[in-house]
Residue, then its C-alpha position, 0 to 999 in steps of 0.5 A: x899211185x897205190x890204191x889200197x886205202x880210199x877216203x870218202x868225205x860225206x855229208x847229208x847231201x846227195x853229193x855226199x852220198x855219191x862220194x860214198x857210193x863211188x868210193x865203195x865201188x872203186x874199192x871193190x874193184x881195186x881190192x882196197x879198204x875205205x874210210x868214210x868220214x863225216x865232219x861235224x861242227x867244231x866242239x863235237x866229239x871225234x868218234x871212229x867206228x869200224x865195220x867188217x864184212x858183216x856191216x857191223x857199225x857197233x862201237x859208234x858213240x855219237x848218235x844223230x840223224x845224220x850219222x844214222x843216215x850215213x850208216x844206212x848209206x854205207x850198209x846199202x852200198x856194201x850190200x850191192x857189192x859182190x865182194x864188199x870192201x872193208x869200211x871204217x867210219x870216222x867222225x871228226x869235228x872242224x872245218x871240212x875243207x881242212x879236216x878232210x885233208x888232215x885225216x887223209x894224211x893221218x890215215x895215209x889214204x891213197x885217194x880222196x873221193x868227194x861229191x861235187x856240188x853245183x853252185x853258182x860263181x857267186x855262191x862259191x865266192x860267198x860260201x866258199x867251196x870245200x872241194x876247191x879247198x881240199x884240191x888246193x891243199x891235198x898231197x894225194x889225188x882227189x876224185x870229184x864225182x857229180x851226183x848220179x855218177x855211175x861206175x867209172x869205166x873210161x878215163x881221159x887223161x889230159x897232159x902236156x909235154x912237160x915233166x909234170x905232164x908225165x907225172x899226171x900220166x903215170x899217176x892216172x895210168x896206175x889208178x886206171x890199172x888198179x880200178x880196171x878203167x880203160x883210158x886214153x891220153x889227150x895232149x894239150x898244147x900250151x897256148x899263148x902266155x896271155x891266153x885265159x885259162x878258160x880258153x884251154x879249158x874249153x878245148x879240153x871240155x870239147x874233147x870230153x863232150x866228144x869222147x864221153x869219158x866217165x872221168x877226166x884226169x888232170x894235173x892240179x897245182x897246189x896252193x893259190x887263192x880261192x875265188x871265182x873259177x875264171x880267175x883261177x887255173x885251167x885245172x880249177x875251171x875243169x874241176x868245177x865245170x866238166x860234165x864227168x868226174x874229175x881226178x886231180x893229180x897234185x903237182 
């Protein structure tokens, strides 16, 4: 995984703010550039504004409290960096779960960063979940960060003995190297075919709780139907319930 361009999806929530903060921190350590995107309702004019090391957001044609808050977040997070990365602000209109992946592909991003919101199972079914939709469709790795996530310093990589497990290990290790993250590998043995995904997830979560990593790296199969997380894959269960940030490697 080349970490040269990071795309952070932000909204007005604290989770959105966390995505911006984490993306800028990672970009500074990996010497990457950042695109911070904000999705507005359908019908809004798409606008892109650039910034340099002087944190100049001149050129933005769309004004709203949400956009102004986003500019302030970015400026604040950049000032906290000793060597701030280059940041571009992109405003798009449409459905966030669709537009995030679309913009990432169009801009050839290497990593997507999204804030992870705490929602009940019922809320996920009734309201949908942007992070889940992005992970199921994304062709590039996604990093989901809970609110109050600090700098990512330690990573646990969960793999099995398959070829796909080696893909996860290769991608996760290159990400760790680029961002200066220490990592260790945890081997997950496959359970019986009739074993529910939550059983495997429980073993991984127990390891996470025991070792206390800042981020868990897992493989994530693209596609599949949305729904209650217990009915989904082990990876989907982990992405929603792990206490740390989760890096999903598309398979």
